C-alpha positions as CSV (number, residue, x, y, z in Angstrom):
1,X,70.1,224.5,148.8
2,X,66.4,222.8,150.1
3,X,65.4,219.2,150.4
4,X,63.6,218.8,146.9
5,X,66.3,220.6,145.2
6,X,68.3,218.4,146.8
7,X,66.2,215.0,146.2
8,X,66.0,216.3,142.1
9,X,69.7,216.5,142.1
10,X,70.3,213.2,143.7
11,X,67.9,211.3,141.8
12,X,69.4,213.3,138.0
13,X,73.0,212.2,139.1
14,X,72.7,208.9,140.2
15,X,72.6,205.8,137.2
16,X,69.2,204.5,136.5
17,X,68.3,201.2,137.1
18,X,65.1,201.2,134.7
19,X,65.8,200.2,131.4
20,X,63.5,201.9,128.9
21,X,63.2,199.7,125.5
22,X,61.6,202.9,124.0
23,X,60.3,202.8,121.0
24,X,63.5,202.1,118.7
25,X,64.7,198.8,120.6
26,X,68.1,197.2,119.2
27,X,68.1,194.4,116.6
28,X,69.3,191.3,117.7
29,X,73.4,190.8,115.9
30,X,72.9,188.8,112.4
31,X,75.7,186.4,112.3
32,X,78.7,187.6,109.5
33,X,80.1,185.4,107.0
34,X,83.7,184.4,109.9
35,X,80.6,183.5,112.3
36,X,79.6,180.6,109.9
37,X,82.4,179.9,109.1
38,X,84.0,179.1,113.3
39,X,81.2,177.3,113.4
40,X,81.3,175.0,110.6
41,X,85.0,174.7,111.6
42,X,83.1,173.0,114.9
43,X,80.0,171.6,113.4
44,X,82.3,169.6,110.6
45,X,83.8,166.9,112.5
46,X,80.7,166.4,114.6
47,X,79.1,166.1,112.0
48,X,81.6,163.3,109.8
49,X,81.7,161.6,113.3
50,X,77.8,160.9,113.5
51,X,77.8,159.9,109.3
52,X,80.9,157.6,110.1
53,X,78.9,156.2,113.1
54,X,76.0,155.9,111.0
55,X,77.8,153.8,108.4
56,X,79.7,151.7,111.2
57,X,76.3,150.6,112.5
58,X,74.3,149.8,109.2
59,X,77.4,147.5,107.8
60,X,77.6,145.2,111.7
61,X,74.2,145.4,111.7
62,X,74.3,143.9,108.2
63,X,77.0,141.4,109.7
64,X,75.2,140.1,112.6
65,X,72.0,139.3,110.0
66,X,74.2,137.2,107.9
67,X,75.3,135.9,111.0
68,X,72.0,135.2,113.1
69,X,70.7,133.6,109.2
70,X,73.8,131.3,108.6
71,X,74.8,130.1,112.1
72,X,71.3,130.1,113.8
73,X,68.3,129.4,112.4
74,X,68.9,125.9,112.6
75,X,69.9,125.5,116.4
76,X,66.9,127.7,116.9
77,X,64.9,125.2,115.2
78,X,66.0,123.1,116.6
79,X,66.1,124.7,119.9
80,X,62.0,125.1,119.1
81,X,61.7,121.3,118.2
82,X,63.1,119.7,121.5
83,X,61.1,122.6,123.3
84,X,58.3,121.6,121.5
85,X,58.5,117.8,122.4
86,X,59.0,118.8,126.0
87,X,55.8,120.2,125.9
88,X,53.7,117.7,124.3
89,X,55.3,115.1,126.3
90,X,54.0,116.9,129.3
91,X,50.8,117.4,127.9
92,X,50.4,113.7,127.6
93,X,52.2,112.7,130.6
94,X,49.3,115.3,132.5
95,X,46.3,113.5,130.1
96,X,47.1,110.1,131.6
97,X,47.0,111.5,135.7
98,X,51.1,111.0,135.9
99,X,51.9,115.2,136.0
100,X,49.5,117.6,137.5
101,X,48.2,120.3,135.6
102,X,50.7,122.9,137.7
103,X,53.6,121.3,136.2
104,X,52.2,121.8,132.8
105,X,51.6,125.8,133.1
106,X,55.0,126.0,135.0
107,X,56.6,124.6,131.8
108,X,54.1,126.2,129.1
109,X,55.3,129.4,131.1
110,X,58.8,129.0,131.3
111,X,59.1,128.0,127.6
112,X,56.5,131.2,126.7
113,X,59.3,133.6,128.7
114,X,62.7,132.0,126.9
115,X,60.7,132.3,123.7
116,X,59.7,136.0,124.3
117,X,63.8,136.8,125.8
118,X,65.6,135.5,122.2
119,X,62.4,136.8,120.4
120,X,64.1,140.4,122.2
121,X,67.4,140.1,122.1
122,X,66.8,139.1,118.4
123,X,65.0,142.2,117.9
124,X,67.0,145.0,120.0
125,X,70.2,143.0,120.1
126,X,72.7,141.5,122.7
127,X,75.5,140.3,123.6
128,X,77.1,142.4,121.0
129,X,80.7,143.1,122.2
130,X,81.6,146.8,122.3
131,X,85.4,146.1,120.4
132,X,85.9,149.1,117.8
133,X,82.7,150.2,118.3
134,X,82.7,154.1,118.2
135,X,80.7,156.1,121.4
136,X,77.2,156.7,120.0
């Protein structure tokens, strides 16, 4: 056998590493009824869990809103009135020259930060217990 014949024989008998898509590539398989049934067996409980968790969360938020309205409203009004009175007293002391303006500025900053913290806690929640809460 000559060298070109040996090369031809070696290349024809060796498996080809090249994939030829050719003019008619194989289309992807569509899902059968059995595939959909299996998917729904898995997705059904997950969907039910998500819906139950959403219902629980909205119920708890409604309860929290009612508690906030009943118990905290008057406490918040009294506390804001007290803080406002302190700021007015400090302002009067600054006007008559007994306290420096820096002390008033510090007090106003502290009160403003407390108000921002309270607003954030009211809007985004906080201090909520984790008992009976689903993992979501």
